[in-house]
Residue, then its C-alpha position, 0 to 999 in steps of 0.5 A: m263655098r260660093i252661095t249663088s241666089t237668083s231670087c233677088i227681088c228687091p233692089v238691095l237684093v239685086c245689087l247684092c246679087f250683082v256684086q256677088r256674081c261679079y265677084g264670083a266671076a273675078h275669082h273663077g265664080s266662087i266665094k271662098v270661105t277662108r278660115n284663120q291660119t297661125k304659123h309657128i317658127e321655131g325660136e320665135t314668139e307666137v304671132h296673130h295674123r288677122p285673116k282675110r275674109g271674102w264676101v259671104w252671102n248666107q241668106f236666101f229669100v222664098l216667096e210665101e203662098h206659091m201656087g205654081p206647079d214646079p218647085q220654087y227655085v231658092g238658090k244655089l250652093h257651090s264650092n271652090s273645090d268644085k271643078g265641074d267633074g261631079s266628084v263634089k257632093y253637096i249635102l243639106t241638113g237643118e229646118g226642113a231639109g228633105t222635106i220642104f227643101i231639097i238640094d241637087d247633090t251635083t249642082g248644089d241647086i235648092h228648091s222649095t217643094k210646098s207652099l209656105d206661110r210666113e204668119q206661121k214660120t218666118h225663116y228656116v236655119l239650115h247647114a250646108q256641106a260639100i264632101d268628096r264623092r269618092t272618099n266621103k271626106p268634107l272638102e270644107p267645114e259645114s256652112e249655116f245659112i238662113i232661108k227667109v219667107q217673104d211676106i205678101n199682102d194675104n191677110a185682111p185686117k180683123f176686129t177681134d172684139g167686135p161687134y160693140i155695144v155702147t151708150v152715149p147720153e142723148m143731147s151730147e155736144m158734137g165730137t163727144s168720144v163714143l168708142q175706139v175700135t181697133a183692127t189687127d193685120a197678120d202681115d209683116p208691119t216691116y215690109g211694105n204697107s201690108a199691115r198699115v190699116v186705115y179706118s172709114i165709116l160705112q154706115g152711120q153718117p151723118y150722126f157719127s164719125v171715125d178717126p182714120k188712123t186712131g179708129v175713135i168714133r165721135t158724135a157728128l151732130h148737135n143735140m141727138d134726141r133719145e125721144a126722136r131716135e134711141h138706137y143707132s148701128v154703125v159700120i166701121q171698116a179697116k182697109d190695109m195697104a194704106g187704103q190703096v186700091g187693092g188692099l184688103s179690108g175688114s168691118t165691124t158693127v157698133n150698136i150705139t144707144l142713146t141714154d135718156v136725160n131729164d130734158n122733157p118736163p111733164r105734161f097733163p093731156q088735158k087742162h080740165y078733168q071731171l070725176y064723179v064720186p058717190e057719197s057712200a065712198q068710205v074714208g081712205s078709199a081711192v076714188g080716182k087716178i090721173k097722170a101726167n106724161d113724161a117723154d123721159t124714162g127711169s128716174n128722170a120721169d119720176m113724178k109727185y102729185t100735189i093738191i095746190n089749191g081748191d075748196g076740196s084739199g081738206v076733203f081729198s088727198i093725193s099720192t103717187d104710185k111709183e110703179t105707174r107714175e099715177g096720182i091716186l086721189s083718195l078720200k080723207k072725209p066722208l061726203n055728203y050730197e046734201k051739204k056739198k055737191s062738188y068740189t075743185l082741185n088744182i092738181e100739180g105734177a112735177n119731176t123730182h130729179l132735175d138736171f140743171r143743164f136742161s133748166h132752160l127747157g123747163p119749167f119741169k112741172d105742169v098743173t091741171m084742174l079736176k072737178v069732183i061731183v058727188g053723187d046722191v046715194d040712198e044712205p042707211p040711217l044715221f045715229t046721233m052719236p058714234s057710240y052710247v054709254m048707258e046705266v042701270y042698277e043692279n037688282a032692277k026690275i025687268g022692264t026698267p028703262v036704261g036709255t034711248v038711241t036716236a037715229h034719222d034718215p040723212d037723205t032728203a026723203n027723210s024716212l021713218v026709222r025701225y030700231f032693233i037689237d041683233h041677239n047674236t050674243e048672250e049679253d044681247r038677250y039681257f035687253t029689249i028695244d022699242a022699235s019705234t022710240g029706240t028705248i032700251k029696257t032690261a029683260k033680266i035681273f042684273d048682278r053687279e058682282e057677277t057681270p058689271w058691264y054688258n056690251i050690245t049692238v043696236a041696229a036701225s033701218e029705213i022702213d021703206n028700205p029695210g036693206l039699209v042698216s047701220h049699227v051703233p055699239v051700246g055699253v051698259r054699266i051696272l051700278d052697285v047696290n049694298d047687297n053683300p055683307p063684308e067678310l074676312d078677306r082670308d082664313y086666319d091662323v091665329i097663334v098665341c104663345e103660353n109663355t107670354k110675359p106679364g103685362q104683355f098685352h099686345p096684338i097678336v094679328t091684324i085682320t082686314a075684310t073685303d066686300k063685293d060691293n064697290s067702294a061706295n058701298g063697302a069701302r068702310f069697314h067697322f069691327s067689334l065683338d059680338e055684343g050679344l056674348s059675355l065679356n071675353p076674358n081671354f081676348t079682345l078686339r081693337n078697331n084701328e079705323d083703317n079697315t083692319a082690326s087688331i086682336l089682343t090678349r087679356r091674360r098673362r099666361y095660356s096653358r095648352t093642358t087647360q085649353d089649346i083653342y079658343y073661338l073668337p066671334v067677330l062682327i064686321s059691318d060696312g059703310g053702305v046704305p043700308p049698312l050690312s054686317s056679318s059675323s066671323t069666327l076666328t080660331i085662336r090655337v095656343c102653342a109653345c114658343e121660344r123666347d124670341g117668339r117662334v112657335r115650338t109646338c101647338h099640340t097637347e100630345a107633344f108634351l112628351s116631345s118636348a122633353g126630347l122624345s119623338t113619336g117614334a121613340l114613344i112607340a118603341i118605349l111602349l113596345c118595351i114596357v109591353i115586352l117587360l111585362a110579358i117577361v115579368v108575368l112569365f117569370i112569376t108563372l115559372r116561379r110559382s111552378k118551381k122555386e129557384p134557389l136563392i144562392i147565386s153561383e160564384e161564376d156569375v159575376r153579372e149585375n144582379v138584383v137578389t130578390y127575397d120573396d119568402e115572407g118569414g114566419g114571424e118571430e118564431d121564424t129563426e131562420a129569417f133575417d135576425i133584426t134583434a141586433l138592430r133593436n138591441p145591439s147588446a143582445a146580438e150574437e156573434l156575427k153570422y156569416r152571409r148565407d148567399v156568399r162564402p166568406e174568404v176573409e174574416p170581418l173586422s168585428r171578429h177582432h173585437p171581443s164580445s164585451s165591446l158590443d155592450s157599450i156600442d150604439v145602434q148608429e155606431f153598429i150600423k156604420q161598423r157593418l157598413a165599413e164591413a161591407d165595403l171592405d168585405p171582397s167576398v160580397p158581389p162586386y156590384d152595388s147591393l141594397q142594404t136595408y135597416a129599419y132604423e131611422g135615426h133621430r127626428s130632424e128639427a127642420g121638420s118634413i120636406s115633403s110637398l104632399d102638405s103644401a098643396t092646400t097653402h097659398s103661396d106668393q111665390d112667382y115661378n116665372y124665373l124658371g123660364d129664364w134658366g134655359p131649355e132644361f128647366k122649361k117642363l118645370a116652368e110650364l108645370y109651375g106656370e099652370i098653377e097661377p092661372e087655375r087659381t085666378t080662374 
């Protein structure tokens, strides 16, 4: 297939088209597209031959942005099989086929029906094929070709990041780089000069310049001063076609601001200032302002003010306001017009942040002179002291002088002063003051123990100008008088143990006293027993000479049963002038203690409790006794109404106490118990059985003949009866009481009864009973009470 194009624009394409057309004319105007052919001969190996190829031109070009009324001719397709009789049909497929590109199926001419934009699509890939119109069979294989969109200069350069805002320090050197701008061109950079951009400056000269190739903006002047001009607007142009005539251009604006550097020293607008300050100005208050001007801004204009010399450097001080950069003049000491009427100050203002690159422009400080004029003011009276402290004794009479305050008029007029007390508080009502002399006197009776100190305020005013008032604090200390006797510092709970060992005369408590008066009248205390009473046999007092006293025991033993509480009067005197004294009574309780001194009990009603019985147990015992008494009374009443039999049932095996309450009939009563056997065993009859028990086993006495009773002794008779009672199984199973009237022979040891020993005096010491343990505590308490009673 031969492809013919008439749209040859550039010289190269023109040459190629010329060669193409000449070659086509030599071969009947067509370019053949041959295919590889391989011939197989029998008996020979397969041989590959390199096929011959003809010139194949498979590219078309079409101009972009075509605005003509007719479709733009692109090129022509022609097949070697086309004889010109119309039997060949050309078919076009691929990108844009049928919509953008159309083909004449008979002649093979290709046209573009739309305006194309290379910046949107640079080329199109299509396929062409020639077929037999009659059989619809392809005459040649399908061929692929490309239609390229040829660029024209239809896009101007653009600054995508503009407009720009940039800063550069003032006083920069010439040629300092400020900013690099870049413009882009959408045209084809490989075809002509459509995308070749050149930069130029349209506005901003002679301050700035731009590099035409790189777009770098630089300063064009030396020492550009921000204080002279701060903002610059620079317009940069970018033009394609290498800046030639007819090229397209775009521009952008660069806003350049000069930043500040410390290149300007501070300057006071005047070299001499004058300031008026009244003498009534308060210390610490601001009395004036001063400012040095600095053309710089920010930290470069920060200032510090100082007073470098002058006679007022000790009276005034200056500080810097960081917001306004002003110097604030303050008062350090009070002013007095009568003493000094003016002051002279030398004030310096200096930058705090220096740039040594510009030190040659300095010095970066300035000095001015300030004269302060002190104004005369009618001042209130002035007290000779800032505060007063006075003293007066308590119990002083009303009208007693306390002290005097003094004030005078500081002005040259020296007016008279009147004194008075502002009765604003209750303390002010305790005093009066003489309006002319300032003497303070008492108005009430004082008690130091109630209020030891008073604070009052005394005022003074000029008689000619009562509106001018000054005040002074006055403190009045109330001096002590010995008017309070000493007393015990607290209520003491004193305890003494019963079982104090012999010779244990030790202090049972240490007491101290307190005095409402101060140490000058009550710090030294003396303790003693009341001399008006007789010698106390139980306790004594020892003065320790250190404002304390010890109470000691004088007895070895104390008994709660005899006396459980003792009262000991104690006399306490102080060391004041004149000395005062008071009497206090100590209450001492007698208590039962353990061996280590711990208190066990202190009440007499607790004796039963010491044996192990609590109060609840005692109440229960009393109730039981009352119930038993009621039962006994009821039983006796029933016995009187009806006598019960003495014999107990055999089935009753409980523990019983058999009571025989018949008195018997004397010697005539033979039914009662026969005691003849006890008096004379030989006269005893044969053993009788008990009436309350049915005998089942014969007693041992039945095996002895009656003649043996004549020779037996009564003591042996009792032993025999006792053995029978122990061996007799017919008796009740529990113990029973057997009573015999025989006492036996007299003992040579005598009686062991304690009935006759109460009147005898024994030197026996029973203190060892207290060492035997808690089981003998009660016995030790009972025997321990005997000796103190004898001593008494």
